[in-house]
MITOR-549680 format. One record per residue (C-alpha): residue in three letters; x, y, z; residue number from 1. Coordinates in nm, 2 decimals, padded with zeros to 4 digits. Example, Ala and Ser with C-alpha at 12.3 -4.5 7.8 and 13.67 -1.06 7.14 Angstrom:
BEGIN
residuo,xx,yy,zz,num
ALA,01.23,-00.45,00.78,1
SER,01.37,-00.11,00.71,2
% end
This chain:
BEGIN
residuo,xx,yy,zz,num
MET,-02.42,01.96,-01.97,1
HIS,-02.17,02.09,-01.72,2
THR,-01.98,02.31,-01.97,3
ALA,-01.93,02.58,-01.71,4
HIS,-01.72,02.35,-01.50,5
HIS,-01.49,02.23,-01.77,6
HIS,-01.13,02.33,-01.69,7
PRO,-00.91,02.12,-01.90,8
HIS,-00.62,02.13,-01.65,9
HIS,-00.75,02.21,-01.31,10
GLY,-01.02,01.95,-01.25,11
ALA,-01.37,02.08,-01.16,12
VAL,-01.40,02.30,-00.85,13
ALA,-01.66,02.13,-00.64,14
PRO,-01.85,02.30,-00.36,15
THR,-01.64,02.13,-00.09,16
ASP,-01.31,02.23,-00.26,17
PRO,-01.12,02.43,00.01,18
HIS,-01.03,02.70,-00.25,19
ALA,-01.39,02.75,-00.32,20
ILE,-01.48,02.76,00.04,21
SER,-01.21,03.02,00.13,22
ALA,-01.30,03.23,-00.17,23
ASP,-01.67,03.25,-00.09,24
HIS,-01.65,03.33,00.28,25
HIS,-01.38,03.54,00.43,26
GLY,-01.32,03.51,00.80,27
PRO,-01.19,03.27,01.06,28
ALA,-01.52,03.09,01.12,29
ALA,-01.56,02.99,00.75,30
ALA,-01.19,02.88,00.73,31
HIS,-01.24,02.67,01.05,32
GLY,-01.54,02.50,00.90,33
ALA,-01.36,02.43,00.58,34
MET,-01.07,02.29,00.78,35
ARG,-01.30,02.06,00.98,36
ARG,-01.46,01.93,00.67,37
LEU,-01.12,01.86,00.52,38
LYS,-01.01,01.67,00.83,39
GLN,-01.34,01.46,00.82,40
LEU,-01.28,01.38,00.46,41
LEU,-00.91,01.28,00.53,42
LEU,-01.04,01.05,00.80,43
LEU,-01.29,00.89,00.56,44
LEU,-01.03,00.83,00.29,45
CYS,-00.78,00.69,00.54,46
VAL,-01.04,00.45,00.69,47
ALA,-01.12,00.32,00.34,48
GLN,-00.75,00.27,00.27,49
LEU,-00.71,00.10,00.61,50
MET,-00.99,-00.15,00.52,51
VAL,-00.80,-00.24,00.20,52
ILE,-00.47,-00.29,00.38,53
LEU,-00.61,-00.48,00.68,54
ASP,-00.73,-00.74,00.43,55
ILE,-00.37,-00.82,00.34,56
SER,-00.22,-00.85,00.69,57
ALA,-00.52,-00.98,00.89,58
VAL,-00.53,-01.28,00.66,59
ASN,-00.16,-01.36,00.74,60
VAL,-00.25,-01.45,01.10,61
ALA,-00.58,-01.63,01.01,62
MET,-00.42,-01.85,00.75,63
PRO,-00.36,-02.16,00.96,64
ASP,-00.72,-02.16,01.08,65
MET,-00.86,-02.10,00.73,66
ALA,-00.65,-02.38,00.58,67
LYS,-00.78,-02.62,00.84,68
SER,-01.15,-02.53,00.80,69
LEU,-01.15,-02.52,00.42,70
GLY,-00.90,-02.81,00.37,71
ILE,-00.65,-02.60,00.18,72
ALA,-00.33,-02.80,00.10,73
GLY,00.01,-02.68,00.22,74
SER,00.14,-02.51,-00.09,75
ASP,-00.20,-02.36,-00.19,76
VAL,-00.23,-02.16,00.14,77
GLY,-00.03,-01.87,-00.01,78
TRP,-00.31,-01.82,-00.27,79
THR,-00.53,-01.67,00.00,80
ILE,-00.30,-01.38,-00.01,81
THR,-00.17,-01.40,-00.37,82
SER,-00.52,-01.41,-00.53,83
TYR,-00.59,-01.08,-00.36,84
SER,-00.26,-00.90,-00.41,85
LEU,-00.22,-01.03,-00.77,86
ILE,-00.55,-00.87,-00.89,87
PHE,-00.51,-00.57,-00.67,88
GLY,-00.15,-00.49,-00.77,89
SER,-00.19,-00.55,-01.14,90
LEU,-00.52,-00.36,-01.19,91
LEU,-00.41,-00.05,-00.99,92
LEU,-00.29,00.15,-01.29,93
LEU,-00.62,00.10,-01.46,94
GLY,-00.80,00.19,-01.14,95
GLY,-00.60,00.51,-01.11,96
ARG,-00.66,00.61,-01.47,97
ALA,-01.04,00.53,-01.43,98
ALA,-01.04,00.77,-01.13,99
ASP,-00.90,01.05,-01.36,100
LEU,-01.14,00.98,-01.66,101
LEU,-01.46,00.84,-01.51,102
GLY,-01.47,01.04,-01.19,103
ALA,-01.29,00.97,-00.86,104
ARG,-01.61,00.96,-00.65,105
ARG,-01.78,00.72,-00.89,106
MET,-01.48,00.49,-00.88,107
PHE,-01.46,00.51,-00.50,108
LEU,-01.82,00.41,-00.45,109
SER,-01.81,00.14,-00.72,110
GLY,-01.49,-00.01,-00.57,111
LEU,-01.65,00.00,-00.22,112
VAL,-01.95,-00.19,-00.34,113
VAL,-01.75,-00.46,-00.51,114
PHE,-01.51,-00.49,-00.21,115
VAL,-01.79,-00.53,00.05,116
ALA,-01.98,-00.78,-00.17,117
ALA,-01.66,-00.99,-00.22,118
SER,-01.59,-00.97,00.16,119
LEU,-01.93,-01.14,00.22,120
ALA,-01.85,-01.40,-00.04,121
ALA,-01.51,-01.47,00.13,122
ALA,-01.67,-01.50,00.47,123
THR,-01.93,-01.76,00.35,124
ALA,-01.69,-01.96,00.13,125
GLY,-01.73,-02.33,00.18,126
ASP,-01.42,-02.44,-00.01,127
ALA,-01.07,-02.32,-00.12,128
ALA,-01.17,-02.23,-00.48,129
THR,-01.47,-02.01,-00.37,130
LEU,-01.24,-01.83,-00.12,131
PHE,-00.97,-01.76,-00.38,132
VAL,-01.23,-01.63,-00.63,133
ALA,-01.38,-01.41,-00.36,134
ARG,-01.04,-01.28,-00.26,135
ALA,-00.97,-01.20,-00.63,136
ALA,-01.29,-01.00,-00.64,137
GLN,-01.19,-00.82,-00.33,138
GLY,-00.86,-00.73,-00.51,139
LEU,-01.07,-00.58,-00.80,140
GLY,-01.27,-00.37,-00.56,141
ALA,-00.96,-00.25,-00.38,142
ALA,-00.79,-00.16,-00.72,143
LEU,-01.08,00.08,-00.80,144
LEU,-01.12,00.21,-00.44,145
SER,-00.76,00.28,-00.34,146
PRO,-00.63,00.51,-00.62,147
ALA,-00.97,00.69,-00.63,148
ALA,-00.93,00.77,-00.26,149
LEU,-00.57,00.90,-00.30,150
SER,-00.68,01.10,-00.61,151
ILE,-00.97,01.26,-00.41,152
LEU,-00.71,01.35,-00.14,153
MET,-00.48,01.51,-00.40,154
ARG,-00.77,01.72,-00.56,155
THR,-00.92,01.84,-00.23,156
PHE,-00.61,01.94,-00.03,157
PRO,-00.44,02.25,-00.15,158
GLN,-00.08,02.20,-00.26,159
GLY,00.18,02.28,00.00,160
THR,00.15,02.22,00.38,161
PRO,-00.21,02.08,00.39,162
ARG,-00.14,01.83,00.11,163
THR,00.19,01.73,00.25,164
HIS,00.03,01.65,00.59,165
ALA,-00.25,01.47,00.43,166
LEU,-00.01,01.26,00.22,167
ALA,00.19,01.18,00.54,168
ALA,-00.13,01.06,00.71,169
TRP,-00.20,00.84,00.40,170
GLY,00.16,00.70,00.41,171
ALA,00.12,00.63,00.78,172
VAL,-00.20,00.42,00.72,173
GLY,00.00,00.20,00.48,174
GLY,00.24,00.11,00.76,175
ALA,00.05,00.12,01.08,176
GLY,-00.25,-00.04,00.90,177
ALA,-00.06,-00.35,00.83,178
ALA,00.04,-00.38,01.20,179
VAL,-00.32,-00.31,01.32,180
GLY,-00.43,-00.58,01.07,181
VAL,-00.21,-00.84,01.22,182
LEU,-00.34,-00.75,01.57,183
LEU,-00.70,-00.74,01.46,184
GLY,-00.66,-01.06,01.26,185
GLY,-00.53,-01.24,01.57,186
VAL,-00.81,-01.11,01.80,187
LEU,-01.10,-01.18,01.56,188
THR,-00.96,-01.53,01.45,189
GLU,-00.91,-01.64,01.81,190
LEU,-01.24,-01.50,01.95,191
LEU,-01.49,-01.53,01.66,192
GLY,-01.33,-01.74,01.39,193
TRP,-01.15,-01.65,01.06,194
GLN,-01.48,-01.55,00.89,195
ALA,-01.49,-01.24,01.12,196
ILE,-01.19,-01.08,00.94,197
PHE,-01.41,-01.05,00.63,198
LEU,-01.75,-00.99,00.79,199
ILE,-01.61,-00.68,00.97,200
ASN,-01.59,-00.51,00.63,201
LEU,-01.97,-00.51,00.60,202
PRO,-02.06,-00.25,00.87,203
ILE,-01.74,-00.05,00.80,204
GLY,-01.82,-00.05,00.42,205
ALA,-02.18,00.06,00.48,206
ALA,-02.07,00.34,00.71,207
LEU,-01.81,00.45,00.45,208
ALA,-02.07,00.45,00.17,209
VAL,-02.31,00.67,00.36,210
ALA,-02.03,00.92,00.47,211
ALA,-01.88,00.92,00.12,212
ARG,-02.20,01.02,-00.05,213
ARG,-02.22,01.32,00.19,214
MET,-01.86,01.43,00.20,215
ILE,-01.68,01.35,-00.13,216
PRO,-01.73,01.63,-00.38,217
ALA,-01.95,01.51,-00.67,218
ASP,-01.79,01.44,-01.01,219
THR,-01.89,01.73,-01.22,220
ARG,-01.76,01.60,-01.55,221
THR,-01.93,01.34,-01.76,222
PRO,-01.73,01.02,-01.77,223
ARG,-01.48,01.01,-02.06,224
TRP,-01.45,00.65,-02.18,225
ARG,-01.25,00.73,-02.48,226
GLY,-00.92,00.81,-02.30,227
LEU,-00.94,00.48,-02.10,228
ASP,-00.65,00.27,-02.23,229
VAL,-00.80,-00.08,-02.20,230
PRO,-00.54,-00.26,-02.42,231
GLY,-00.26,-00.09,-02.22,232
ALA,-00.43,-00.19,-01.90,233
LEU,-00.47,-00.56,-02.01,234
LEU,-00.10,-00.57,-02.12,235
ALA,00.01,-00.41,-01.78,236
THR,-00.22,-00.64,-01.58,237
ALA,-00.11,-00.96,-01.76,238
SER,00.26,-00.86,-01.73,239
LEU,00.25,-00.77,-01.37,240
GLY,00.03,-01.07,-01.30,241
ALA,00.29,-01.30,-01.46,242
ILE,00.57,-01.15,-01.26,243
VAL,00.38,-01.18,-00.93,244
PHE,00.27,-01.54,-01.02,245
ALA,00.63,-01.64,-01.10,246
LEU,00.76,-01.50,-00.78,247
SER,00.48,-01.64,-00.56,248
GLN,00.52,-01.99,-00.71,249
ALA,00.90,-01.99,-00.71,250
ALA,00.90,-02.11,-00.35,251
ASP,00.73,-02.43,-00.46,252
VAL,00.88,-02.50,-00.80,253
GLY,01.22,-02.36,-00.74,254
TRP,01.38,-02.03,-00.84,255
THR,01.58,-02.18,-01.12,256
ALA,01.29,-02.39,-01.26,257
ALA,01.18,-02.35,-01.62,258
GLN,00.83,-02.23,-01.51,259
THR,00.98,-01.94,-01.30,260
PHE,01.20,-01.83,-01.59,261
ALA,00.94,-01.87,-01.86,262
VAL,00.65,-01.70,-01.67,263
GLY,00.87,-01.43,-01.51,264
GLY,01.05,-01.36,-01.84,265
ALA,00.72,-01.33,-02.03,266
GLY,00.61,-01.08,-01.76,267
PHE,00.92,-00.87,-01.80,268
ALA,00.89,-00.88,-02.18,269
GLY,00.53,-00.77,-02.15,270
LEU,00.64,-00.47,-01.94,271
VAL,00.89,-00.37,-02.20,272
ALA,00.62,-00.39,-02.47,273
PHE,00.39,-00.19,-02.24,274
VAL,00.65,00.09,-02.22,275
LEU,00.69,00.10,-02.60,276
VAL,00.31,00.10,-02.65,277
GLU,00.24,00.37,-02.39,278
ARG,00.50,00.61,-02.53,279
ARG,00.30,00.62,-02.86,280
LYS,-00.04,00.69,-02.71,281
ALA,-00.20,01.03,-02.68,282
GLN,-00.38,00.94,-02.36,283
PRO,-00.16,00.66,-02.20,284
LEU,-00.24,00.46,-01.89,285
LEU,00.09,00.58,-01.75,286
ARG,00.30,00.86,-01.89,287
ILE,00.63,00.68,-01.90,288
GLU,00.83,01.00,-01.91,289
ARG,00.70,01.08,-01.57,290
LEU,00.93,00.81,-01.44,291
ALA,01.23,01.02,-01.54,292
ASP,01.12,01.27,-01.27,293
ARG,01.35,01.19,-00.98,294
GLY,01.07,01.22,-00.73,295
VAL,00.84,00.98,-00.92,296
GLY,01.09,00.72,-01.06,297
GLY,01.31,00.74,-00.75,298
GLY,01.01,00.73,-00.52,299
LEU,00.87,00.42,-00.70,300
ALA,01.21,00.24,-00.65,301
MET,01.20,00.34,-00.28,302
MET,00.84,00.22,-00.25,303
LEU,00.93,-00.12,-00.38,304
ALA,01.21,-00.15,-00.12,305
ALA,01.00,-00.01,00.16,306
ALA,00.70,-00.24,00.10,307
ALA,00.94,-00.54,00.07,308
ALA,01.10,-00.45,00.40,309
LEU,00.76,-00.39,00.57,310
PHE,00.57,-00.69,00.46,311
GLY,00.89,-00.90,00.49,312
THR,00.92,-00.80,00.86,313
PHE,00.56,-00.89,00.93,314
LEU,00.60,-01.23,00.76,315
LEU,00.93,-01.32,00.93,316
VAL,00.85,-01.20,01.28,317
SER,00.52,-01.38,01.25,318
LEU,00.69,-01.70,01.14,319
TYR,00.95,-01.67,01.41,320
MET,00.70,-01.61,01.69,321
GLN,00.45,-01.88,01.58,322
ASN,00.69,-02.16,01.45,323
VAL,01.00,-02.11,01.66,324
LEU,00.87,-01.95,01.99,325
GLY,00.54,-02.13,01.96,326
THR,00.32,-01.82,02.02,327
GLY,-00.05,-01.85,01.94,328
PRO,-00.23,-01.61,01.69,329
LEU,-00.37,-01.38,01.95,330
LEU,-00.04,-01.32,02.13,331
THR,00.14,-01.30,01.80,332
GLY,-00.10,-01.02,01.70,333
LEU,-00.04,-00.84,02.03,334
GLY,00.33,-00.88,01.98,335
PHE,00.30,-00.65,01.68,336
LEU,00.15,-00.36,01.88,337
PRO,00.50,-00.21,01.97,338
LEU,00.58,-00.22,01.59,339
ALA,00.26,-00.02,01.52,340
VAL,00.36,00.23,01.79,341
ALA,00.72,00.25,01.65,342
LEU,00.58,00.30,01.29,343
ALA,00.36,00.58,01.42,344
ALA,00.65,00.75,01.59,345
GLY,00.86,00.72,01.28,346
VAL,00.57,00.87,01.08,347
HIS,00.56,01.17,01.32,348
VAL,00.94,01.23,01.30,349
GLY,00.93,01.18,00.92,350
GLN,00.65,01.44,00.88,351
HIS,00.85,01.71,01.06,352
ALA,01.17,01.61,00.88,353
LEU,01.00,01.64,00.54,354
MET,00.89,02.00,00.60,355
HIS,01.25,02.10,00.68,356
ALA,01.48,01.87,00.48,357
GLY,01.27,01.75,00.18,358
VAL,01.25,01.38,00.10,359
ARG,01.61,01.27,00.02,360
LEU,01.77,01.29,00.37,361
PRO,01.48,01.16,00.57,362
MET,01.44,00.87,00.33,363
ALA,01.81,00.78,00.35,364
ALA,01.81,00.81,00.73,365
GLY,01.49,00.60,00.76,366
PHE,01.62,00.32,00.55,367
ALA,01.96,00.32,00.74,368
THR,01.77,00.30,01.07,369
ALA,01.55,00.02,00.94,370
ALA,01.86,-00.17,00.82,371
GLY,02.00,-00.16,01.17,372
GLY,01.68,-00.29,01.33,373
LEU,01.66,-00.57,01.07,374
LEU,02.02,-00.66,01.14,375
MET,01.94,-00.69,01.51,376
LEU,01.65,-00.92,01.42,377
SER,01.87,-01.15,01.21,378
ALA,02.04,-01.26,01.54,379
ALA,01.72,-01.42,01.68,380
GLY,01.81,-01.78,01.78,381
ALA,01.61,-02.10,01.82,382
ASP,01.61,-02.06,02.20,383
GLY,01.54,-01.69,02.19,384
SER,01.26,-01.49,02.35,385
TYR,01.03,-01.21,02.24,386
LEU,01.16,-00.95,02.48,387
SER,01.53,-01.00,02.40,388
ASP,01.53,-01.12,02.04,389
VAL,01.23,-00.96,01.87,390
LEU,01.13,-00.64,02.05,391
PRO,01.45,-00.43,02.03,392
GLY,01.51,-00.49,01.66,393
MET,01.14,-00.45,01.58,394
LEU,01.12,-00.11,01.75,395
VAL,01.43,00.03,01.56,396
ALA,01.31,-00.11,01.23,397
GLY,00.96,00.03,01.29,398
ILE,01.08,00.38,01.35,399
GLY,01.30,00.37,01.03,400
LEU,01.02,00.23,00.82,401
GLY,00.77,00.49,00.95,402
VAL,01.00,00.77,00.83,403
VAL,01.04,00.59,00.49,404
LEU,00.66,00.53,00.44,405
VAL,00.57,00.90,00.48,406
SER,00.86,01.02,00.26,407
VAL,00.78,00.78,-00.02,408
SER,00.41,00.87,-00.08,409
VAL,00.51,01.24,-00.07,410
SER,00.79,01.18,-00.31,411
VAL,00.58,01.01,-00.58,412
MET,00.29,01.25,-00.55,413
THR,00.49,01.58,-00.53,414
GLY,00.38,01.82,-00.79,415
ALA,00.14,01.58,-00.96,416
PRO,-00.07,01.78,-01.21,417
GLU,-00.44,01.75,-01.11,418
GLU,-00.55,01.55,-01.42,419
GLU,-00.28,01.29,-01.35,420
SER,-00.33,01.25,-00.98,421
GLY,-00.52,00.92,-01.03,422
MET,-00.25,00.79,-01.26,423
LEU,00.03,00.86,-01.02,424
SER,-00.17,00.74,-00.71,425
GLY,-00.22,00.41,-00.90,426
LEU,00.16,00.39,-00.96,427
ASN,00.23,00.47,-00.60,428
THR,00.00,00.19,-00.47,429
THR,00.13,-00.05,-00.74,430
GLY,00.48,-00.01,-00.60,431
HIS,00.34,-00.08,-00.25,432
GLU,00.17,-00.40,-00.37,433
LEU,00.44,-00.53,-00.60,434
GLY,00.71,-00.46,-00.34,435
GLY,00.52,-00.64,-00.07,436
THR,00.45,-00.94,-00.29,437
LEU,00.81,-00.96,-00.41,438
GLY,00.94,-00.93,-00.05,439
ILE,00.70,-01.20,00.08,440
ALA,00.79,-01.44,-00.21,441
VAL,01.16,-01.40,-00.18,442
LEU,01.18,-01.40,00.20,443
ALA,00.94,-01.69,00.25,444
THR,01.17,-01.90,00.02,445
ILE,01.49,-01.81,00.21,446
ALA,01.32,-01.87,00.55,447
ALA,01.20,-02.21,00.44,448
GLY,01.52,-02.29,00.25,449
SER,01.70,-02.43,00.56,450
GLY,01.45,-02.70,00.63,451
ALA,01.09,-02.65,00.72,452
ASN,01.07,-02.81,01.07,453
ALA,01.06,-02.57,01.36,454
GLY,01.41,-02.65,01.50,455
SER,01.60,-02.56,01.19,456
LEU,01.36,-02.28,01.07,457
SER,01.54,-02.02,01.27,458
PRO,01.87,-02.01,01.07,459
GLY,01.66,-01.96,00.75,460
ILE,01.47,-01.67,00.92,461
GLY,01.80,-01.52,01.03,462
GLU,01.93,-01.53,00.67,463
ALA,01.61,-01.38,00.54,464
PHE,01.64,-01.09,00.79,465
LEU,02.00,-01.04,00.67,466
VAL,01.88,-01.02,00.31,467
ILE,01.61,-00.76,00.39,468
SER,01.86,-00.56,00.61,469
ALA,02.11,-00.55,00.32,470
THR,01.82,-00.44,00.08,471
ALA,01.73,-00.15,00.32,472
ALA,02.10,-00.04,00.35,473
ALA,02.12,-00.04,-00.04,474
ALA,01.80,00.16,-00.06,475
SER,01.95,00.42,00.19,476
ILE,02.25,00.48,-00.04,477
LEU,02.03,00.48,-00.35,478
ALA,01.80,00.74,-00.19,479
LEU,02.10,00.98,-00.17,480
ILE,02.18,00.93,-00.54,481
VAL,01.84,00.92,-00.71,482
LEU,01.60,01.14,-00.51,483
PRO,01.56,01.51,-00.58,484
SER,01.74,01.77,-00.36,485
ALA,01.56,01.96,-00.08,486
ALA,01.59,02.27,-00.29,487
THR,01.37,02.11,-00.56,488
VAL,01.11,01.96,-00.33,489
LEU,01.07,02.20,-00.04,490
PRO,00.89,02.48,-00.24,491
LYS,00.63,02.23,-00.34,492
LEU,00.58,02.09,00.01,493
ARG,00.55,02.43,00.18,494
LEU,00.36,02.62,-00.09,495
ALA,00.01,02.76,-00.04,496
PRO,-00.17,02.89,00.27,497
ARG,-00.02,02.78,00.60,498
MET,-00.29,02.56,00.74,499
ALA,-00.14,02.30,00.96,500
VAL,-00.32,01.97,00.95,501
HIS,-00.22,01.78,01.26,502
% end
């Protein structure tokens, strides 16, 4: 038994824990070695998260080819994305709690195995149903892997500057990863066929598994099944699933249809029940009172808006380029490269702003900038061009969203007690998934609302850009109201030994 390692509040100190390293060996050489190991671990965790995110955006570009080859009917095409994001988004809270109770490394490796096996099944699918089931299984693997990776990051990087930088890198992967995915999806689909976007996960997954076994600190505690709130998880999963389902189907059956109201309403009722049930539990899936924390609750609201704006921008620009300008998948993918660069620039600016101004002002400024860029994009006309109608707005929106994505992960995870890092990382990623699914569902409906043929698609796309621009502007104002002040946040961000992680 590992009784010696049992610290009820501070998680086990593993050999690769930086605190342990710096305590054992004094001197610059040891500190340098510890730093290098931390950077390698951060790279490993970010690559794992990148793989999960690529699988959402790469599929976007490959969808027309997949639909043709598997005979997926028009309205069912969306299920290639929905079957993944539905399971992924609704199981994340359970995945996060499992990382806390059963061990983050165990969950990371289990999720990786499930994800890679499901990728193989998706690549070899011969019909729509098999593909959808494989995508759902990928979602399950991702829901175990992603919060575990973020939880490992939280436990390994000391609070203060190192952790803030690591979280900023994590947030950047969320944004830039989506852009890289569109590009990669376009290249692989055009050159090798749509199967390649799933097959690429096999070598990456194998390399990650080998590296993870070597670099991730072993779980020293025995798994604690008792605290795992399975009824709460089922209730949360079914409720979130119902909401996502209602939104994703609203485009087909109508926003005011009985089905949309009934299923969506049942989902919201389920969430209310979930809140009531969780408040009574000794070891809940989600400590509801945590949402009263301005950084956590406010950060979650910001994450919903940020993900809706980000995924919405990908969807709308992709629709505009492919359906209005008639660009092929490869060129559409390449067209997103400047957005990836702009996001990276925004992330860099955001990282520095956070250390000096906390999360409130950078978040408000980022959303305001994004709103301006999206407003520029709303003017794109049917006879437009990429250089004049897409690029300028995309660059401005990208810089703004980059700043937002860094700030939002840091906001939700600030001051998370160690034993709750899995829970809050599950919440953080749930916001990312739900916001993205929500954005895609609503904006796809608006874009298609003005008639689906290419000629009249552009006014609908313009309207959809206006809606998302207004959302970003509202989020900018909300950030100033709900987020904690710099005085509250900065001590947590700057605390601890000054080790700059660049």
